[in-house]
N, C-alpha and C positions, 0 to 999 in steps of 0.2 A: 662204141661203145653204144648201150640195146637203155631204148625210152620206150616208158610204162604214161597212154594217155589211156585216161577218163575226162567222158565225156565232145570226144574228140564229132558228133554230129552238130552242136551246138559253136553261133559267132566263132568266138575264141578258141575255141576246142580245137575245132576247121583250122582256123591260123595258125593254128598250135603246129596241128597234122600235117600242114604244107610247110612251115618252115626247116619243121625236123625233116620228112621226107628228102629238102634241098641242101640241107647242111654235110658235108662227107665226114664230118666226125664224128654222127648219131648211123648206125650201122645195118640199126631195124630198130624200128616201132612197130611195139601194139597195144592197139586200138580197141580194146570190147566193144563192142555195139552192139545196139535194138537189129536193125537192119547197116543191111553190108556196104558197104563201103568203098568208090571206086580202087579198084584192084590195084600196087603195086610192087615194084623188086624188092624194094625193104619192107614193106610194110604185115605187116600177121595181123589178122582180123578174125580175130575170136565173137559165135553170134552168142549173145546172152541175153540171159532170161537174171536182168539183176537182181532178185528178189530169190534167186540161190542163187550165188555167186561161188565160184569155183572155190575150192579151199585146196585142195591139192595142185592145177594146174602148174606146170614151167614155169609160163610163159609169167611168174605172176615176178621171178627173179631176175629183177635188171638194176642199171648204173640208178639209173634217177625214175620218177611218180610226176604224176603232171596231172593234176587234177582241175578238171570245167564244166565238171557235173555242179547242174543246177535247172532251175525251174520257176516256175512262175505258180502261186496261188488256185489262179485263174485254171490255167494247164497242168497242177494236181487235183483239182478240184473238189479241192475242202483248207485249211491252216497246214491242219496232220498232217496230209499228205505234201503240201509246200515240207515241210519241217525233214519228213523221210525221206525225200531228196537231198536240201541244199543242207543236210545235216548230217544225218545215220546215216545215208547212204554213203555220205563224204567221212564218215571216217569205219565204216565198215572194209571197205578199197582203200586209207588209207589203212589198217592193221595188219591185214592179211601181205598188204605191200610192207609194211616192216621186218613180219615174221617171217617173211620171203624172202629178209638181209638186206631193202635195196635197201642206200644211206640217205638218198637228193628225193625234194617231194617241194614240192610251191606248187599250192591251191590260188585258185583266184578266190581271193573274196570280194570285197563292198568296201568303197569311200560311209565311213561312217561308224562300222560294225563295229558293238555298247554287249555290251550284259541290260541295259537301260535302257535301248533301243527300241523302236516298232520291234512286231515281229521279223517283218526281213530283218536286219541289220542284227536283231538279238539272236537271230540263226546262223547267221553269219561269226558274227564272235561265235560263239559254242563249238561250231565248228573251228576255228581256229583256235579256240581251247584243245580239241577234242584231238587234233595229232600233233597239236604242241606237248599234249604228257606222254606224247607218248615216245618221244623221241628218239625223233631220224639224227643224224649228226648233222646236218645242212638242211634248212627249214626256208623258204621263202612262200608267205606274204603277196602278198598283188592284194590291193584294194584301188580297184580300179574307179573312177567316178560311171558317167551315165554310159553307157556302151555305142554307138556307132555306130551301128549296122538294122541291116534290113532284115527282119523278123515273118520267120510264118512257124505258124498266126499271129496276125501281129499283136504285137504288149501296148494297146492308147493309152495307160500312166507314162510310161516309157515314151513312147510318139511321140505325146505331149511337150515331155518334160527340156525333151532335145529344138523342139520348135521356138519354146522360149527361149531358151541357148538358141538357138540361132538368133534371134529377135530380139537379146540383149546382147551378143557376139564381145564384143575388150570386154564390154561391166562389169562380165563375169569373172570374180578371183580363181585364178588357173588353174586347182584345184577340185573345181565345180565343174570346169569346164569338160566337154562331153571327151572321150579316149575313139581313136580304133580298136579295135579285136587284134589289129598287128601287132598294136603296141605294146598290149596288154601280152599275144604271145613272146614278144618278144625280152619283156620284161619276167616271164616266166619261166625262159628257156635257159637268161642270160645263168641263172644261178647254179645248173649243170653240169660249167664250163669252170663255175670260180669255183678258187680254191677254199677260199674261205666255212670256217664251220661255224654254228649257229645259226642262229635266228637276225636272219635279215626280214624287215619291212617294209615292202613298194608304194611308197602315200602315190595317189592320181598324179599329183605334180610333179615326180617324176618322174613320167613314163613319158 
């Protein structure tokens, strides 16, 4: 089984990559990135300019795609830059994979994704709607709450939210509790081996 992973340098993508490389059911992992990843016998790591995705690369053909692409407005430099990654790049990658015949897509989205939400939640919802329209035979959307991970550079709003969650502890409903990148990665990968067709949404309290 061959797996395509986008976003492999982020917290969730790194966890996906680690689990995929350790899983004997997955024989090859293709993880395109801007900077080189540590080498592994199962890993193909094309170095890309994401502004110019190669359309004819043979590695697009895979048994599944896991998309963990994402940024913040601060890192992206503007709201438009954020949308360009979290929606537009996600849809470009998913479109290329679908055109190559990839049957399974797992997308890391967000708790509360909604077209009526703020910029972040609306962008996530638009990405969900966009990949849904591509007609993947199997689609899994994972919607985690705050991700408990060390960030470089740090995400101050996320860190503040995690601090509040630690103070409140069990008073917080399970749906809103922080989750580990490994939990999200497992949920994204599980659908690769599942036989059920159609769309599956995994909410944060199911992780």
